[in-house]
C-alpha positions in Angstrom: -10.3 -25.0 32.2 -11.5 -26.1 28.8 -11.5 -23.7 25.8 -15.3 -24.0 25.2 -15.9 -23.1 28.9 -13.6 -20.1 28.6 -15.5 -18.8 25.5 -18.9 -19.2 27.2 -17.5 -17.5 30.3 -16.1 -14.6 28.3 -19.4 -14.1 26.4 -21.5 -14.1 29.5 -19.3 -11.5 31.2 -19.2 -9.4 28.1 -23.0 -9.4 27.9 -23.4 -8.7 31.6 -20.8 -5.9 31.3 -22.8 -4.2 28.6 -26.3 -5.0 29.9 -26.0 -4.1 33.6 -24.9 -0.5 33.0 -27.6 -0.1 30.4 -30.3 -1.4 32.8 -28.9 0.8 35.6 -29.0 4.0 33.6 -32.4 3.2 32.2 -33.8 2.8 35.7 -32.2 6.1 36.7 -33.7 7.9 33.8 -37.2 6.5 34.5 -37.0 7.6 38.2 -36.4 11.2 37.5 -39.5 13.3 38.1 -40.6 15.7 35.4 -40.0 19.4 36.0 -43.7 20.1 36.7 -43.6 17.8 39.8 -40.6 19.5 41.4 -41.2 22.2 43.9 -40.7 25.8 42.8 -37.5 27.5 44.0 -38.0 31.2 44.8 -35.3 33.4 43.4 -35.3 36.7 45.4 -34.0 40.0 44.1 -30.7 41.1 45.5 -31.0 43.3 48.6 -30.3 46.9 47.8 -27.2 48.4 49.5 -27.8 51.4 51.7 -25.4 53.7 49.9 -26.9 53.4 46.4 -30.6 53.5 47.2 -30.5 57.0 48.9 -29.2 58.9 45.8 
């Protein structure tokens, strides 16, 4: 393998190694729906225990 070919190969893989994760995380960030579009999750009050409520 010639030296120039090795340099080009190294540069291409370095660029791909930096660019691909950046593109991947950008796509993930863009796909997230804003909080207004998410369904509401109801949080119920804890059930009262029978011993404490009667006093």
